[in-house]
Gaussian input, Z-matrix of N, CA and C with variables (Angstrom, degrees):
# hf/3-21g

backbone

0 1
 N
 C     1     B1
 C     2     B2     1     A1
 N     3     B3     2     A2     1     D1
 C     4     B4     3     A3     2     D2
 C     5     B5     4     A4     3     D3
 N     6     B6     5     A5     4     D4
 C     7     B7     6     A6     5     D5
 C     8     B8     7     A7     6     D6
 N     9     B9     8     A8     7     D7
 C    10    B10     9     A9     8     D8
 C    11    B11    10    A10     9     D9
 N    12    B12    11    A11    10    D10
 C    13    B13    12    A12    11    D11
 C    14    B14    13    A13    12    D12
 N    15    B15    14    A14    13    D13
 C    16    B16    15    A15    14    D14
 C    17    B17    16    A16    15    D15
 N    18    B18    17    A17    16    D16
 C    19    B19    18    A18    17    D17
 C    20    B20    19    A19    18    D18
 N    21    B21    20    A20    19    D19
 C    22    B22    21    A21    20    D20
 C    23    B23    22    A22    21    D21
 N    24    B24    23    A23    22    D22
 C    25    B25    24    A24    23    D23
 C    26    B26    25    A25    24    D24
 N    27    B27    26    A26    25    D25
 C    28    B28    27    A27    26    D26
 C    29    B29    28    A28    27    D27
 N    30    B30    29    A29    28    D28
 C    31    B31    30    A30    29    D29
 C    32    B32    31    A31    30    D30
 N    33    B33    32    A32    31    D31
 C    34    B34    33    A33    32    D32
 C    35    B35    34    A34    33    D33
 N    36    B36    35    A35    34    D34
 C    37    B37    36    A36    35    D35
 C    38    B38    37    A37    36    D36
 N    39    B39    38    A38    37    D37
 C    40    B40    39    A39    38    D38
 C    41    B41    40    A40    39    D39
 N    42    B42    41    A41    40    D40
 C    43    B43    42    A42    41    D41
 C    44    B44    43    A43    42    D42
 N    45    B45    44    A44    43    D43
 C    46    B46    45    A45    44    D44
 C    47    B47    46    A46    45    D45
 N    48    B48    47    A47    46    D46
 C    49    B49    48    A48    47    D47
 C    50    B50    49    A49    48    D48
 N    51    B51    50    A50    49    D49
 C    52    B52    51    A51    50    D50
 C    53    B53    52    A52    51    D51
 N    54    B54    53    A53    52    D52
 C    55    B55    54    A54    53    D53
 C    56    B56    55    A55    54    D54
 N    57    B57    56    A56    55    D55
 C    58    B58    57    A57    56    D56
 C    59    B59    58    A58    57    D57
 N    60    B60    59    A59    58    D58
 C    61    B61    60    A60    59    D59
 C    62    B62    61    A61    60    D60
 N    63    B63    62    A62    61    D61
 C    64    B64    63    A63    62    D62
 C    65    B65    64    A64    63    D63
 N    66    B66    65    A65    64    D64
 C    67    B67    66    A66    65    D65
 C    68    B68    67    A67    66    D66
 N    69    B69    68    A68    67    D67
 C    70    B70    69    A69    68    D68
 C    71    B71    70    A70    69    D69
 N    72    B72    71    A71    70    D70
 C    73    B73    72    A72    71    D71
 C    74    B74    73    A73    72    D72
 N    75    B75    74    A74    73    D73
 C    76    B76    75    A75    74    D74
 C    77    B77    76    A76    75    D75
 N    78    B78    77    A77    76    D76
 C    79    B79    78    A78    77    D77
 C    80    B80    79    A79    78    D78
 N    81    B81    80    A80    79    D79
 C    82    B82    81    A81    80    D80
 C    83    B83    82    A82    81    D81
 N    84    B84    83    A83    82    D82
 C    85    B85    84    A84    83    D83
 C    86    B86    85    A85    84    D84
 N    87    B87    86    A86    85    D85
 C    88    B88    87    A87    86    D86
 C    89    B89    88    A88    87    D87
 N    90    B90    89    A89    88    D88
 C    91    B91    90    A90    89    D89
 C    92    B92    91    A91    90    D90
 N    93    B93    92    A92    91    D91
 C    94    B94    93    A93    92    D92
 C    95    B95    94    A94    93    D93
 N    96    B96    95    A95    94    D94
 C    97    B97    96    A96    95    D95
 C    98    B98    97    A97    96    D96
 N    99    B99    98    A98    97    D97
 C   100   B100    99    A99    98    D98
 C   101   B101   100   A100    99    D99
 N   102   B102   101   A101   100   D100
 C   103   B103   102   A102   101   D101
 C   104   B104   103   A103   102   D102
 N   105   B105   104   A104   103   D103
 C   106   B106   105   A105   104   D104
 C   107   B107   106   A106   105   D105
 N   108   B108   107   A107   106   D106
 C   109   B109   108   A108   107   D107
 C   110   B110   109   A109   108   D108
 N   111   B111   110   A110   109   D109
 C   112   B112   111   A111   110   D110
 C   113   B113   112   A112   111   D111
 N   114   B114   113   A113   112   D112
 C   115   B115   114   A114   113   D113
 C   116   B116   115   A115   114   D114
 N   117   B117   116   A116   115   D115
 C   118   B118   117   A117   116   D116
 C   119   B119   118   A118   117   D117
 N   120   B120   119   A119   118   D118
 C   121   B121   120   A120   119   D119
 C   122   B122   121   A121   120   D120
 N   123   B123   122   A122   121   D121
 C   124   B124   123   A123   122   D122
 C   125   B125   124   A124   123   D123
 N   126   B126   125   A125   124   D124
 C   127   B127   126   A126   125   D125
 C   128   B128   127   A127   126   D126
 N   129   B129   128   A128   127   D127
 C   130   B130   129   A129   128   D128
 C   131   B131   130   A130   129   D129
 N   132   B132   131   A131   130   D130
 C   133   B133   132   A132   131   D131
 C   134   B134   133   A133   132   D132
 N   135   B135   134   A134   133   D133
 C   136   B136   135   A135   134   D134
 C   137   B137   136   A136   135   D135
 N   138   B138   137   A137   136   D136
 C   139   B139   138   A138   137   D137
 C   140   B140   139   A139   138   D138
 N   141   B141   140   A140   139   D139
 C   142   B142   141   A141   140   D140
 C   143   B143   142   A142   141   D141
 N   144   B144   143   A143   142   D142
 C   145   B145   144   A144   143   D143
 C   146   B146   145   A145   144   D144
 N   147   B147   146   A146   145   D145
 C   148   B148   147   A147   146   D146
 C   149   B149   148   A148   147   D147
 N   150   B150   149   A149   148   D148
 C   151   B151   150   A150   149   D149
 C   152   B152   151   A151   150   D150
 N   153   B153   152   A152   151   D151
 C   154   B154   153   A153   152   D152
 C   155   B155   154   A154   153   D153
 N   156   B156   155   A155   154   D154
 C   157   B157   156   A156   155   D155
 C   158   B158   157   A157   156   D156
 N   159   B159   158   A158   157   D157
 C   160   B160   159   A159   158   D158
 C   161   B161   160   A160   159   D159
 N   162   B162   161   A161   160   D160
 C   163   B163   162   A162   161   D161
 C   164   B164   163   A163   162   D162
 N   165   B165   164   A164   163   D163
 C   166   B166   165   A165   164   D164
 C   167   B167   166   A166   165   D165
 N   168   B168   167   A167   166   D166
 C   169   B169   168   A168   167   D167
 C   170   B170   169   A169   168   D168
 N   171   B171   170   A170   169   D169
 C   172   B172   171   A171   170   D170
 C   173   B173   172   A172   171   D171
 N   174   B174   173   A173   172   D172
 C   175   B175   174   A174   173   D173
 C   176   B176   175   A175   174   D174
 N   177   B177   176   A176   175   D175
 C   178   B178   177   A177   176   D176
 C   179   B179   178   A178   177   D177
 N   180   B180   179   A179   178   D178
 C   181   B181   180   A180   179   D179
 C   182   B182   181   A181   180   D180
 N   183   B183   182   A182   181   D181
 C   184   B184   183   A183   182   D182
 C   185   B185   184   A184   183   D183
 N   186   B186   185   A185   184   D184
 C   187   B187   186   A186   185   D185
 C   188   B188   187   A187   186   D186
 N   189   B189   188   A188   187   D187
 C   190   B190   189   A189   188   D188
 C   191   B191   190   A190   189   D189
 N   192   B192   191   A191   190   D190
 C   193   B193   192   A192   191   D191
 C   194   B194   193   A193   192   D192
 N   195   B195   194   A194   193   D193
 C   196   B196   195   A195   194   D194
 C   197   B197   196   A196   195   D195
 N   198   B198   197   A197   196   D196
 C   199   B199   198   A198   197   D197
 C   200   B200   199   A199   198   D198
 N   201   B201   200   A200   199   D199
 C   202   B202   201   A201   200   D200
 C   203   B203   202   A202   201   D201
 N   204   B204   203   A203   202   D202
 C   205   B205   204   A204   203   D203
 C   206   B206   205   A205   204   D204
 N   207   B207   206   A206   205   D205
 C   208   B208   207   A207   206   D206
 C   209   B209   208   A208   207   D207
 N   210   B210   209   A209   208   D208
 C   211   B211   210   A210   209   D209
 C   212   B212   211   A211   210   D210
 N   213   B213   212   A212   211   D211
 C   214   B214   213   A213   212   D212
 C   215   B215   214   A214   213   D213
 N   216   B216   215   A215   214   D214
 C   217   B217   216   A216   215   D215
 C   218   B218   217   A217   216   D216
 N   219   B219   218   A218   217   D217
 C   220   B220   219   A219   218   D218
 C   221   B221   220   A220   219   D219
 N   222   B222   221   A221   220   D220
 C   223   B223   222   A222   221   D221
 C   224   B224   223   A223   222   D222
 N   225   B225   224   A224   223   D223
 C   226   B226   225   A225   224   D224
 C   227   B227   226   A226   225   D225
 N   228   B228   227   A227   226   D226
 C   229   B229   228   A228   227   D227
 C   230   B230   229   A229   228   D228
 N   231   B231   230   A230   229   D229
 C   232   B232   231   A231   230   D230
 C   233   B233   232   A232   231   D231
 N   234   B234   233   A233   232   D232
 C   235   B235   234   A234   233   D233
 C   236   B236   235   A235   234   D234
 N   237   B237   236   A236   235   D235
 C   238   B238   237   A237   236   D236
 C   239   B239   238   A238   237   D237
 N   240   B240   239   A239   238   D238
 C   241   B241   240   A240   239   D239
 C   242   B242   241   A241   240   D240
 N   243   B243   242   A242   241   D241
 C   244   B244   243   A243   242   D242
 C   245   B245   244   A244   243   D243
 N   246   B246   245   A245   244   D244
 C   247   B247   246   A246   245   D245
 C   248   B248   247   A247   246   D246
 N   249   B249   248   A248   247   D247
 C   250   B250   249   A249   248   D248
 C   251   B251   250   A250   249   D249
 N   252   B252   251   A251   250   D250
 C   253   B253   252   A252   251   D251
 C   254   B254   253   A253   252   D252
 N   255   B255   254   A254   253   D253
 C   256   B256   255   A255   254   D254
 C   257   B257   256   A256   255   D255

   B1=1.3787
   B2=1.5033
   B3=1.2879
   B4=1.4533
   B5=1.5249
   B6=1.3155
   B7=1.4624
   B8=1.5237
   B9=1.3201
   B10=1.4523
   B11=1.5231
   B12=1.3421
   B13=1.4593
   B14=1.5231
   B15=1.3139
   B16=1.4718
   B17=1.5240
   B18=1.3263
   B19=1.4657
   B20=1.5290
   B21=1.3408
   B22=1.4617
   B23=1.5262
   B24=1.3327
   B25=1.4689
   B26=1.5273
   B27=1.3194
   B28=1.4654
   B29=1.5336
   B30=1.3326
   B31=1.4630
   B32=1.5297
   B33=1.3359
   B34=1.4704
   B35=1.5205
   B36=1.3217
   B37=1.4670
   B38=1.5237
   B39=1.3349
   B40=1.4608
   B41=1.5338
   B42=1.3227
   B43=1.4673
   B44=1.5256
   B45=1.3196
   B46=1.4644
   B47=1.5195
   B48=1.3224
   B49=1.4669
   B50=1.5266
   B51=1.3377
   B52=1.4722
   B53=1.5268
   B54=1.3235
   B55=1.4692
   B56=1.5210
   B57=1.3504
   B58=1.4655
   B59=1.5258
   B60=1.3193
   B61=1.4626
   B62=1.5242
   B63=1.3139
   B64=1.4601
   B65=1.5290
   B66=1.3282
   B67=1.4655
   B68=1.5203
   B69=1.3397
   B70=1.4684
   B71=1.5277
   B72=1.3445
   B73=1.4650
   B74=1.5250
   B75=1.3212
   B76=1.4603
   B77=1.5273
   B78=1.3275
   B79=1.4617
   B80=1.5222
   B81=1.3174
   B82=1.4633
   B83=1.5254
   B84=1.3076
   B85=1.4525
   B86=1.5203
   B87=1.3352
   B88=1.4589
   B89=1.5199
   B90=1.3030
   B91=1.4637
   B92=1.5247
   B93=1.3327
   B94=1.4630
   B95=1.5323
   B96=1.3220
   B97=1.4660
   B98=1.5236
   B99=1.3433
   B100=1.4621
   B101=1.5238
   B102=1.3070
   B103=1.4563
   B104=1.5225
   B105=1.3168
   B106=1.4589
   B107=1.5224
   B108=1.3159
   B109=1.4589
   B110=1.5242
   B111=1.3069
   B112=1.4639
   B113=1.5263
   B114=1.3294
   B115=1.4635
   B116=1.5287
   B117=1.3372
   B118=1.4604
   B119=1.5281
   B120=1.3088
   B121=1.4573
   B122=1.5198
   B123=1.3325
   B124=1.4614
   B125=1.5225
   B126=1.3120
   B127=1.4611
   B128=1.5302
   B129=1.3185
   B130=1.4655
   B131=1.5262
   B132=1.3327
   B133=1.4647
   B134=1.5285
   B135=1.3289
   B136=1.4675
   B137=1.5278
   B138=1.3079
   B139=1.4677
   B140=1.5211
   B141=1.3185
   B142=1.4722
   B143=1.5194
   B144=1.3337
   B145=1.4660
   B146=1.5217
   B147=1.3348
   B148=1.4659
   B149=1.5272
   B150=1.3227
   B151=1.4589
   B152=1.5213
   B153=1.3248
   B154=1.4609
   B155=1.5215
   B156=1.3207
   B157=1.4622
   B158=1.5246
   B159=1.3185
   B160=1.4646
   B161=1.5218
   B162=1.3245
   B163=1.4534
   B164=1.5203
   B165=1.3136
   B166=1.4589
   B167=1.5209
   B168=1.3154
   B169=1.4605
   B170=1.5209
   B171=1.3264
   B172=1.4538
   B173=1.5207
   B174=1.2914
   B175=1.4568
   B176=1.5148
   B177=1.3398
   B178=1.4619
   B179=1.5246
   B180=1.3127
   B181=1.4612
   B182=1.5174
   B183=1.3072
   B184=1.4608
   B185=1.5261
   B186=1.3315
   B187=1.4693
   B188=1.5347
   B189=1.3401
   B190=1.4614
   B191=1.5328
   B192=1.3262
   B193=1.4649
   B194=1.5254
   B195=1.3422
   B196=1.4680
   B197=1.5282
   B198=1.3246
   B199=1.4619
   B200=1.5298
   B201=1.3217
   B202=1.4630
   B203=1.5199
   B204=1.3303
   B205=1.4620
   B206=1.5259
   B207=1.3223
   B208=1.4698
   B209=1.5211
   B210=1.3185
   B211=1.4690
   B212=1.5244
   B213=1.3365
   B214=1.4688
   B215=1.5213
   B216=1.3262
   B217=1.4620
   B218=1.5242
   B219=1.3143
   B220=1.4682
   B221=1.5247
   B222=1.3183
   B223=1.4669
   B224=1.5226
   B225=1.3296
   B226=1.4687
   B227=1.5240
   B228=1.3379
   B229=1.4606
   B230=1.5107
   B231=1.3328
   B232=1.4643
   B233=1.5246
   B234=1.3104
   B235=1.4614
   B236=1.5242
   B237=1.3297
   B238=1.4583
   B239=1.5178
   B240=1.3139
   B241=1.4588
   B242=1.5190
   B243=1.3012
   B244=1.4605
   B245=1.5256
   B246=1.3371
   B247=1.4589
   B248=1.5106
   B249=1.3090
   B250=1.4581
   B251=1.5183
   B252=1.3049
   B253=1.4614
   B254=1.5159
   B255=1.3331
   B256=1.4372
   B257=1.4536
   A1=115.53
   A2=112.25
   A3=121.44
   A4=108.75
   A5=117.58
   A6=122.13
   A7=110.21
   A8=116.73
   A9=121.78
   A10=109.20
   A11=116.94
   A12=121.53
   A13=111.90
   A14=118.01
   A15=119.79
   A16=110.79
   A17=117.24
   A18=120.76
   A19=110.26
   A20=116.57
   A21=120.89
   A22=110.79
   A23=117.12
   A24=121.06
   A25=110.84
   A26=117.09
   A27=121.93
   A28=109.86
   A29=115.83
   A30=121.20
   A31=110.23
   A32=117.55
   A33=121.79
   A34=111.37
   A35=116.83
   A36=120.67
   A37=110.96
   A38=116.75
   A39=120.75
   A40=110.61
   A41=116.60
   A42=121.36
   A43=110.39
   A44=117.44
   A45=121.33
   A46=113.27
   A47=117.79
   A48=120.42
   A49=112.35
   A50=116.89
   A51=120.94
   A52=110.47
   A53=115.63
   A54=120.84
   A55=109.03
   A56=117.42
   A57=119.85
   A58=111.24
   A59=115.32
   A60=121.59
   A61=109.73
   A62=115.89
   A63=122.31
   A64=109.86
   A65=115.67
   A66=120.39
   A67=110.35
   A68=116.77
   A69=119.31
   A70=112.37
   A71=116.71
   A72=119.91
   A73=111.76
   A74=117.09
   A75=121.77
   A76=112.32
   A77=116.86
   A78=121.79
   A79=110.33
   A80=115.20
   A81=119.87
   A82=108.80
   A83=115.96
   A84=121.49
   A85=109.95
   A86=115.73
   A87=119.89
   A88=107.27
   A89=115.66
   A90=118.36
   A91=111.95
   A92=116.73
   A93=118.96
   A94=111.93
   A95=116.67
   A96=123.00
   A97=114.63
   A98=117.59
   A99=119.50
   A100=108.49
   A101=115.93
   A102=120.16
   A103=109.66
   A104=115.30
   A105=122.36
   A106=107.85
   A107=115.66
   A108=120.88
   A109=108.37
   A110=117.11
   A111=122.18
   A112=111.77
   A113=117.95
   A114=121.42
   A115=112.09
   A116=117.69
   A117=121.59
   A118=112.26
   A119=116.88
   A120=121.60
   A121=109.11
   A122=116.27
   A123=120.21
   A124=109.93
   A125=115.32
   A126=120.26
   A127=109.35
   A128=115.97
   A129=120.33
   A130=110.02
   A131=117.36
   A132=121.03
   A133=111.15
   A134=117.43
   A135=120.92
   A136=111.23
   A137=116.73
   A138=120.32
   A139=110.02
   A140=117.06
   A141=121.00
   A142=112.27
   A143=117.87
   A144=120.83
   A145=111.65
   A146=117.20
   A147=121.07
   A148=112.84
   A149=117.28
   A150=120.50
   A151=110.28
   A152=116.05
   A153=121.43
   A154=108.66
   A155=116.67
   A156=120.69
   A157=106.33
   A158=118.82
   A159=121.38
   A160=112.72
   A161=115.38
   A162=120.59
   A163=108.52
   A164=116.48
   A165=121.26
   A166=107.86
   A167=116.15
   A168=121.13
   A169=111.67
   A170=114.70
   A171=121.01
   A172=107.67
   A173=116.98
   A174=121.20
   A175=111.83
   A176=117.27
   A177=119.77
   A178=109.32
   A179=115.76
   A180=122.32
   A181=108.26
   A182=116.51
   A183=120.26
   A184=109.15
   A185=117.08
   A186=119.24
   A187=111.61
   A188=116.56
   A189=120.46
   A190=111.10
   A191=116.57
   A192=120.31
   A193=110.79
   A194=116.75
   A195=120.50
   A196=110.38
   A197=115.89
   A198=120.40
   A199=110.82
   A200=116.86
   A201=121.25
   A202=111.02
   A203=116.53
   A204=121.05
   A205=110.82
   A206=116.96
   A207=120.74
   A208=111.81
   A209=116.27
   A210=120.51
   A211=110.08
   A212=116.54
   A213=120.55
   A214=111.18
   A215=117.27
   A216=120.52
   A217=110.54
   A218=117.30
   A219=120.62
   A220=111.33
   A221=116.79
   A222=120.54
   A223=112.63
   A224=117.11
   A225=118.64
   A226=112.23
   A227=116.92
   A228=120.44
   A229=113.75
   A230=117.06
   A231=121.38
   A232=109.39
   A233=115.95
   A234=121.06
   A235=109.72
   A236=115.33
   A237=119.66
   A238=107.98
   A239=115.61
   A240=122.51
   A241=107.88
   A242=116.68
   A243=119.71
   A244=111.87
   A245=117.31
   A246=120.61
   A247=113.54
   A248=114.52
   A249=123.42
   A250=109.11
   A251=116.52
   A252=120.85
   A253=111.82
   A254=116.17
   A255=125.70
   A256=117.99
   D1=147.30
   D2=178.97
   D3=-95.45
   D4=121.11
   D5=179.57
   D6=-90.81
   D7=60.43
   D8=-175.57
   D9=-99.88
   D10=103.84
   D11=-176.52
   D12=-64.13
   D13=-37.52
   D14=-179.25
   D15=-65.67
   D16=-35.27
   D17=176.14
   D18=-66.20
   D19=-40.59
   D20=176.68
   D21=-61.81
   D22=-44.68
   D23=179.04
   D24=-60.50
   D25=-42.28
   D26=179.35
   D27=-62.31
   D28=-45.62
   D29=178.05
   D30=-61.96
   D31=-45.71
   D32=-179.50
   D33=-60.14
   D34=-43.45
   D35=178.81
   D36=-62.03
   D37=-40.64
   D38=178.68
   D39=-63.33
   D40=-47.60
   D41=-178.97
   D42=-64.58
   D43=-44.22
   D44=-177.25
   D45=-69.70
   D46=-18.50
   D47=179.16
   D48=-87.66
   D49=-8.08
   D50=-179.49
   D51=-76.22
   D52=156.09
   D53=174.56
   D54=-65.76
   D55=148.16
   D56=179.21
   D57=-62.07
   D58=137.98
   D59=178.40
   D60=-117.60
   D61=-44.01
   D62=-178.27
   D63=-108.21
   D64=160.40
   D65=177.67
   D66=-56.88
   D67=-40.03
   D68=-178.52
   D69=-61.81
   D70=-22.16
   D71=177.38
   D72=-67.18
   D73=-18.13
   D74=-179.06
   D75=-94.61
   D76=-3.82
   D77=-178.02
   D78=-95.42
   D79=154.03
   D80=175.52
   D81=-143.25
   D82=163.58
   D83=179.07
   D84=-85.49
   D85=143.28
   D86=171.10
   D87=-75.08
   D88=137.72
   D89=-178.15
   D90=-125.00
   D91=34.99
   D92=-179.62
   D93=-74.31
   D94=-14.04
   D95=174.98
   D96=56.36
   D97=28.67
   D98=174.82
   D99=-71.53
   D100=133.50
   D101=179.13
   D102=-78.67
   D103=146.29
   D104=178.44
   D105=-108.27
   D106=133.68
   D107=176.59
   D108=-64.08
   D109=127.73
   D110=-177.74
   D111=-57.51
   D112=-26.50
   D113=179.59
   D114=-73.82
   D115=-12.61
   D116=178.61
   D117=-91.42
   D118=-1.61
   D119=-176.63
   D120=-101.14
   D121=134.64
   D122=176.76
   D123=-65.52
   D124=146.37
   D125=176.85
   D126=-71.00
   D127=162.52
   D128=177.69
   D129=-58.50
   D130=-37.73
   D131=179.84
   D132=-62.67
   D133=-40.91
   D134=179.20
   D135=-68.28
   D136=-39.09
   D137=178.78
   D138=-65.28
   D139=-42.60
   D140=-179.26
   D141=-60.35
   D142=-32.14
   D143=179.92
   D144=-62.09
   D145=-24.31
   D146=-178.61
   D147=-89.11
   D148=-6.84
   D149=-179.59
   D150=-81.36
   D151=141.04
   D152=178.03
   D153=-137.46
   D154=127.92
   D155=171.68
   D156=-83.97
   D157=122.45
   D158=-174.41
   D159=-71.90
   D160=164.45
   D161=172.40
   D162=-65.21
   D163=134.76
   D164=-178.18
   D165=-124.10
   D166=134.79
   D167=-176.57
   D168=-54.51
   D169=137.16
   D170=175.79
   D171=-61.00
   D172=127.18
   D173=-176.54
   D174=105.82
   D175=-27.55
   D176=176.54
   D177=-70.21
   D178=-33.22
   D179=174.33
   D180=-127.81
   D181=150.73
   D182=176.44
   D183=-69.75
   D184=159.22
   D185=175.97
   D186=-55.34
   D187=-36.52
   D188=179.39
   D189=-65.32
   D190=-39.38
   D191=178.93
   D192=-67.02
   D193=-41.44
   D194=176.53
   D195=-58.82
   D196=-46.50
   D197=-178.60
   D198=-64.57
   D199=-43.21
   D200=179.40
   D201=-61.48
   D202=-43.16
   D203=178.80
   D204=-61.96
   D205=-44.41
   D206=178.78
   D207=-62.85
   D208=-43.80
   D209=179.32
   D210=-61.76
   D211=-45.88
   D212=-178.92
   D213=-61.87
   D214=-45.57
   D215=-179.33
   D216=-63.27
   D217=-40.99
   D218=177.69
   D219=-63.74
   D220=-39.86
   D221=-178.49
   D222=-65.36
   D223=-33.13
   D224=-179.58
   D225=-91.70
   D226=2.01
   D227=177.84
   D228=83.44
   D229=17.24
   D230=178.62
   D231=-97.79
   D232=-176.54
   D233=-178.19
   D234=-112.85
   D235=151.83
   D236=172.98
   D237=-133.14
   D238=140.10
   D239=-179.60
   D240=-84.97
   D241=126.17
   D242=-179.45
   D243=-90.48
   D244=-1.61
   D245=-176.56
   D246=-84.93
   D247=169.33
   D248=177.98
   D249=-73.43
   D250=133.17
   D251=178.16
   D252=-76.97
   D253=173.48
   D254=-172.98
   D255=-63.10

């Protein structure tokens, strides 16, 4: 890859000048730059508790991938669904 910032800016300007196609094209970031007290932010451990790996159809992932995903989620303190996905 080419790390050319001017090329990125040119591409960004082209994309941003297009008519909206997706809902995300209508969204923008808030830029009020208010600082947040670090004590008001959940720790990484607390955030991980809310993560859930969904049930995934048998065959969509290999048995090894299913097992690896479950092990990883357990190691970070998150949850994994052991059921069959949709």
